[in-house]
C-alpha positions in Angstrom: 14.3 37.7 4.8 13.1 36.4 1.4 9.5 36.8 2.3 10.1 40.4 3.6 12.0 41.3 0.4 9.3 39.8 -1.7 6.6 41.9 0.0 8.8 45.1 -0.3 9.3 44.3 -4.0 5.5 44.0 -4.6 4.9 47.2 -2.7 7.5 49.0 -4.7 5.7 48.0 -7.9 2.5 49.3 -6.5 4.1 52.6 -5.6 5.4 53.0 -9.2 2.1 52.0 -10.8 -0.2 54.0 -8.5 1.9 57.2 -8.4 4.4 57.6 -11.2 2.3 56.2 -14.0 -1.2 56.9 -12.6 -1.6 60.0 -14.8 -0.7 58.1 -17.9 -3.0 55.2 -17.1 -5.8 57.6 -16.4 -5.4 59.4 -19.6 -5.3 56.2 -21.6 -8.5 55.1 -20.0 -10.2 58.4 -20.9 -9.0 58.2 -24.5 -10.3 54.7 -24.8 -13.7 55.8 -23.4 -13.9 58.6 -25.9 -13.0 56.4 -28.9 -15.5 53.6 -27.9 -18.3 56.2 -27.4 -17.6 57.7 -30.8 -17.6 54.3 -32.5 -20.9 53.4 -30.8 -22.6 56.7 -31.8 -21.4 56.2 -35.4 -22.9 52.8 -35.5 -26.2 54.2 -34.4 -26.1 57.3 -36.5 -29.1 56.4 -38.7 -31.3 55.5 -35.7 -34.5 57.4 -35.1 -33.6 57.5 -31.4 -30.1 59.0 -31.9 -30.7 61.8 -29.5 -31.7 59.5 -26.7 -28.8 57.2 -27.5 -26.4 60.2 -27.3 -27.8 61.3 -23.9 -27.5 57.7 -22.5 -24.0 57.0 -23.6 -22.7 60.4 -22.6 -24.1 59.8 -19.1 -22.6 56.3 -18.8 -19.2 57.2 -20.1 -19.0 60.7 -18.6 -18.2 62.3 -22.0 -19.8 65.1 -24.0 -21.3 64.3 -27.5 -22.2 66.9 -30.1 -23.3 66.6 -33.7 -22.6 69.7 -35.9 -23.6 70.4 -39.5 -21.3 71.7 -42.2 -22.5 75.3 -41.6 -21.7 75.0 -37.9 -25.3 74.5 -36.8 -25.8 72.2 -33.8 -28.1 69.3 -34.5 -27.8 67.2 -31.3 -26.1 67.8 -28.0 -26.0 65.6 -25.0 -27.0 66.8 -21.5 -23.3 67.0 -20.5 -22.3 69.1 -23.6 -22.7 72.4 -21.7 -19.1 71.7 -20.5 -18.0 70.6 -24.0 -14.7 71.7 -25.4 -16.7 72.7 -28.5 -18.0 75.8 -26.7 -14.4 76.9 -25.9 -13.1 76.5 -29.5 -13.2 79.3 -32.0 -14.9 78.8 -35.3 -11.6 78.8 -37.1 -10.4 75.9 -34.9 -13.6 74.0 -35.5 -13.2 74.5 -39.2 -9.7 73.3 -39.1 -10.8 70.2 -37.2 -13.5 69.7 -39.8 -11.1 69.8 -42.7 -8.7 67.3 -40.9 -11.6 65.0 -40.3 -12.7 65.1 -44.0 -9.1 64.2 -45.0 -8.8 61.5 -42.5 -10.8 58.2 -42.8 -10.4 57.3 -39.1 -11.3 60.7 -37.5 -9.1 63.2 -35.6 -8.0 62.8 -32.0 -6.6 66.0 -30.3 -6.0 67.3 -26.9 -6.4 70.8 -25.5 -5.6 72.6 -22.3 -7.6 75.3 -20.7 -7.2 77.3 -17.6 -9.6 76.6 -14.7 -12.1 79.4 -14.3 -11.8 81.3 -11.1 -14.7 81.2 -8.6 -15.5 84.9 -9.2 -15.1 84.7 -12.9 -11.7 86.4 -12.8 -9.3 84.8 -15.3 -5.6 85.1 -14.5 -2.4 83.6 -15.8 -2.7 80.5 -13.7 0.2 78.1 -13.1 0.4 74.7 -14.8 -1.5 73.0 -12.1 -4.5 75.2 -12.8 -4.8 73.9 -16.3 -7.5 71.4 -17.4 -6.7 68.9 -20.2 -9.4 67.7 -22.6 -9.4 64.9 -25.2 -11.4 65.6 -28.4 -12.4 63.2 -31.1 -14.0 64.5 -34.3 -15.1 62.6 -37.4 -17.3 63.3 -40.4 -20.3 61.0 -40.7 -23.1 60.9 -43.3 -26.7 60.7 -42.1 -29.6 58.8 -43.7 -30.2 61.7 -46.2 -26.5 61.7 -47.3 -25.6 64.9 -45.6 -22.3 65.2 -43.9 -22.2 66.1 -40.3 -19.4 66.2 -37.8 -19.4 64.2 -34.6 -17.6 65.6 -31.6 -16.9 63.5 -28.5 -14.8 65.0 -25.8 -13.9 64.4 -22.2 -12.2 66.3 -19.5 -9.1 64.7 -17.8 -9.6 65.9 -14.3 -6.3 66.7 -12.4 -5.6 63.8 -10.0 -2.9 65.5 -7.9 -5.1 65.1 -4.8 -5.8 61.5 -5.6 -2.1 60.7 -6.1 -1.3 62.4 -2.7 -4.0 60.3 -1.0 -2.7 57.1 -2.6 0.8 57.8 -1.5 -0.3 58.3 2.1 -2.3 55.1 2.0 0.5 53.2 0.4 2.9 54.5 3.1 0.7 53.0 5.8 0.0 49.8 3.8 3.7 49.3 3.1 4.5 49.6 6.8 1.8 47.1 7.8 2.8 44.6 5.1 6.5 44.7 6.1 5.6 44.1 9.7 3.1 41.4 8.8 5.6 39.7 6.4 8.3 39.8 9.1 5.9 38.2 11.7 4.8 35.6 9.2 8.4 34.8 8.3 9.2 34.3 12.0 6.2 32.0 12.4 7.0 30.0 9.4 10.6 29.6 10.4 9.6 28.3 13.8 7.1 25.8 12.3 9.4 24.6 9.5 13.0 25.4 10.3 12.9 24.3 14.0 11.6 20.8 13.3 14.0 20.4 10.4 16.9 21.5 12.7 15.8 18.9 15.3 15.6 16.2 12.6 19.1 17.3 11.3 20.6 17.1 14.8 19.0 13.6 15.3 20.4 12.5 11.9 23.9 13.5 13.0 23.7 11.3 16.1 23.0 8.2 14.0 26.7 7.8 13.2 27.8 8.4 16.7 25.1 6.7 18.7 24.0 4.0 16.3 20.5 3.5 14.9 18.6 3.9 18.2 17.4 7.4 17.2 13.9 8.8 16.9 13.0 11.7 14.5 10.3 13.9 15.9 8.7 15.8 13.0 5.9 18.3 13.8 4.2 21.2 12.2 3.5 21.0 8.5 2.6 17.7 6.8 5.8 17.5 4.7 7.9 17.8 7.9 5.9 15.1 9.6 6.3 12.9 6.6 10.0 13.5 6.5 10.3 12.5 10.1 8.2 9.3 9.5 10.4 8.4 6.5 13.6 8.8 8.4 12.2 6.8 11.3 11.4 4.0 8.8 14.9 4.3 7.4 16.4 4.0 10.9 14.2 0.9 11.5 15.4 -0.7 8.3 19.0 0.1 9.1 18.6 -1.4 12.6 17.0 -4.5 11.0 19.8 -4.7 8.4 22.5 -4.4 11.1 20.8 -7.1 13.2 20.5 -9.4 10.2 24.2 -8.7 9.4 25.3 -9.7 12.9 23.2 -12.9 12.7 24.5 -13.6 9.3 28.1 -13.4 10.5 27.3 -15.5 13.5 25.5 -18.2 11.5 28.1 -18.4 8.7 30.8 -18.6 11.3 29.0 -21.5 13.0 28.5 -23.3 9.7 32.1 -22.8 8.7 33.5 -23.8 12.1 31.6 -27.1 12.5 32.7 -28.8 9.2 36.2 -27.4 9.5 36.6 -28.8 13.0 35.4 -32.2 11.8 37.7 -32.1 8.7 40.7 -31.2 10.8 39.9 -33.7 13.5 39.4 -36.7 11.2 42.4 -35.7 9.1 44.7 -35.5 12.1 43.3 -38.9 13.3 44.0 -40.5 10.0 47.5 -39.0 10.0 48.5 -39.9 13.6 46.6 -43.1 14.4 47.2 -46.4 12.7 44.1 -47.9 11.1 42.0 -44.7 11.1 42.6 -44.2 7.4 39.3 -46.0 6.6 36.7 -45.3 3.9 34.2 -44.3 6.5 36.5 -41.6 7.9 37.4 -40.4 4.4 33.7 -40.1 3.6 33.1 -37.9 6.6 35.9 -35.6 5.4 34.3 -35.5 1.9 30.8 -34.8 3.3 32.0 -32.0 5.4 34.0 -30.5 2.5 30.8 -30.7 0.4 29.0 -28.8 3.1 31.6 -26.1 3.0 31.3 -26.0 -0.8 27.5 -25.7 -0.6 27.8 -22.9 1.9 30.2 -20.9 -0.2 28.1 -21.5 -3.3 25.0 -20.3 -1.6 26.6 -17.2 -0.2 28.0 -16.3 -3.7 24.6 -17.0 -5.3 22.6 -14.8 -3.0 25.2 -12.0 -3.2 25.1 -12.0 -7.0 21.3 -12.1 -7.2 20.8 -9.3 -4.7 23.5 -7.1 -6.3 21.9 -7.5 -9.7 24.9 -9.0 -11.4 23.3 -12.4 -11.9 21.6 -12.9 -15.3 19.1 -15.5 -16.6 19.7 -17.9 -19.5 16.1 -18.7 -20.5 15.3 -21.9 -22.4 12.3 -24.1 -22.9 12.4 -26.4 -19.9 10.4 -29.5 -19.1 9.7 -28.6 -15.5 8.3 -32.0 -14.6 11.4 -33.8 -15.7 13.6 -31.3 -13.9 11.7 -31.9 -10.6 12.0 -35.7 -11.1 15.8 -35.5 -11.6 16.2 -33.2 -8.6 14.1 -35.5 -6.4 16.2 -38.5 -7.6 19.5 -36.8 -6.6 18.1 -35.9 -3.1 16.7 -39.4 -2.6 20.0 -41.0 -3.1 21.4 -38.8 -0.3 18.5 -39.4 2.1 17.1 -42.9 1.5 19.7 -44.4 3.9 18.3 -42.2 6.7 14.7 -43.2 6.1 13.4 -40.2 4.1 10.9 -40.7 1.3 9.9 -38.1 -1.4 6.6 -38.5 -3.3 6.0 -36.6 -6.5 2.5 -36.0 -7.9 2.0 -34.5 -11.4 -0.8 -35.2 -13.9 1.1 -34.1 -17.0 4.3 -32.5 -18.1 4.7 -28.8 -17.7 6.9 -26.6 -19.9 8.2 -23.2 -19.0 10.7 -20.7 -20.2 13.3 -20.4 -17.4 16.9 -20.8 -16.4 17.1 -24.5 -15.9 20.1 -24.4 -13.5 18.6 -21.7 -11.2 15.1 -23.4 -11.1 16.8 -26.7 -10.2 18.5 -24.8 -7.4 15.0 -23.5 -6.2 13.6 -27.1 -6.2 16.7 -28.4 -4.4 16.6 -25.8 -1.7 12.9 -26.3 -1.1 13.5 -30.1 -0.8 16.4 -29.5 1.6 14.2 -27.3 3.7 11.5 -29.9 3.8 13.9 -32.7 4.7 15.3 -30.5 7.5 11.9 -29.7 9.1 9.7 -32.7 8.3 8.1 -34.8 11.0 8.8 -38.2 12.5 7.4 -40.0 9.4 10.2 -38.5 7.3 7.8 -38.0 4.4 7.9 -35.2 1.9 5.4 -34.6 -0.9 6.0 -32.6 -4.1 2.9 -31.6 -6.1 2.8 -30.0 -9.5 -0.4 -28.4 -10.8 -1.2 -26.4 -14.0 -3.8 -23.7 -14.0 -4.4 -21.7 -17.2 -1.0 -20.3 -18.2 0.8 -20.9 -14.9 2.4 -23.9 -13.2 2.6 -24.2 -9.5 5.0 -26.5 -7.6 4.4 -27.2 -3.9 6.7 -29.0 -1.4 4.9 -30.3 1.6 6.4 -31.5 4.9 4.8 -32.8 8.1 6.9 -30.9 10.6 5.9 -28.6 13.5 4.7 -25.8 11.3 5.4 -22.0 11.5 3.7 -19.5 13.7 1.6 -17.1 11.6 3.3 -14.0 13.0 6.6 -15.3 11.7 5.6 -16.4 8.2 6.7 -13.1 6.6 10.2 -13.4 8.1 11.3 -16.8 7.0 12.5 -15.6 3.6 15.1 -13.5 5.3 18.7 -14.7 5.2 19.5 -16.9 8.3 16.2 -16.1 10.0 15.7 -18.6 12.8 12.3 -19.2 14.4 13.6 -20.0 17.8 16.8 -17.9 17.4 18.8 -21.0 18.3 21.1 -22.2 15.5 20.4 -25.7 14.5 22.6 -27.6 12.1 20.6 -28.5 9.0 20.7 -31.9 7.6 20.7 -30.5 4.0 21.2 -26.9 3.2 23.0 -23.8 4.5 20.3 -21.5 6.0 20.3 -19.3 2.8 18.0 -21.6 0.8 14.7 -19.8 1.2 16.2 -16.4 0.5 17.7 -17.8 -2.7 14.4 -19.4 -3.6 12.6 -16.1 -3.3 15.2 -14.1 -5.3 15.4 -16.6 -8.1 11.6 -16.9 -8.5 11.2 -13.1 -8.5 13.9 -12.9 -11.2 11.7 -15.1 -13.4 8.7 -12.9 -12.7 7.0 -15.5 -10.6 5.8 -15.6 -7.0 6.4 -17.8 -4.0 4.8 -18.3 -0.6 4.2 -20.6 2.3 1.1 -22.0 3.9 1.6 -23.4 7.4 -0.2 -24.4 10.5 1.5 -25.2 13.8 1.5 -28.9 14.5 0.5 -29.8 10.9 3.5 -29.0 8.8 4.2 -26.5 6.0 3.6 -26.1 2.3 6.2 -24.1 0.4 5.3 -23.2 -3.1 6.4 -21.2 -6.1 4.5 -20.3 -9.3 5.9 -19.6 -12.8 4.3 -18.3 -15.9 4.3 -20.3 -19.1 2.1 -23.2 -18.1 1.8 -26.2 -20.4 3.2 -25.9 -24.0 2.3 -28.4 -26.6 
């Protein structure tokens, strides 16, 4: 509808311009041609080839040019001047024009109307349509000898009634063809654009009812295809998010249930059975309570970080000492189980960072390494400084990670074998917290792993060594 209306609007403008105002446009063009010709002849008035110039310009512009002396004698006349208005004017009218031209500095522009001559030379009182309009420009110019002569330039404005009638007939046909073509093009465009969009819209409506297992089929124009691809990507992300959410709920439920079961079981035993209120049983309850506390803390931390409500308190931190303190705390918890942590650093490294959050990154990487290291129970931490950056690597000797799953391990509760295993240290959210915290500091993190040879988790911060 819009396209058809637009075409009709443009056609209406053409009708108005080509029919209603055609006479006016045509007359303005003829007047402009007369004035430009007169200006050119005046500029060449002292030329020796003035007569040739007059003939040439009158032929090109389809005007008549005459140069008349003060006494009315004709000096120069172009080849087209046999139809000049000058021949139809009386001497009194010519004298009147001459006086007006003398008084005016810019010349005189006038229009005259004459009756068309009849074929047999019989002149009658013809109607208005039998009149011919002429435009006349006159100006007084001095020649090289100082004598004043009058320049006449005139042109006939030919009646264009027949032309207007022809244009109207053509525009009538053109208008009809344009309207039909616009309607056909509109239908074609609607099918190529609107139909795919309607299909995409219908598919979008089914997402809420049928879940995310929906496919958007975009076809036709590139923008529609790109819209379909974008929505398909969005559906895939929604499906992935929903899947991770279900796994998150299942894993958190498991992590909550296990320590709660042990706390309840040991507490009931100490309450109901004589002699069970031992330090060992109390320590089990304390350990399981600490596990619950770590789980809740990690869940709150990842939620704050990913919602953007967590802020950094940057200070100048000795990263080397921070790593040593964190390793010392972990060692006290794991030495009794045979774990050993080796730290390698050539010199102290200083960075501007949030000390509490960076210590959490180090602790989580150590907990991950302790959980997945090999039979030798050895973990190695390496600090290296390169230019203005410091890199910290935590290396274990475990089973390694398949290459096709390296990009997924930073997801919350992602499990390589999809079987929940109780971690010895940590809650399953550690790597996700590591990535979020490091990115908040403008750093980067990654993992290098080979199946059967262990893994190296690392993070890198700017700042490097500060003296």
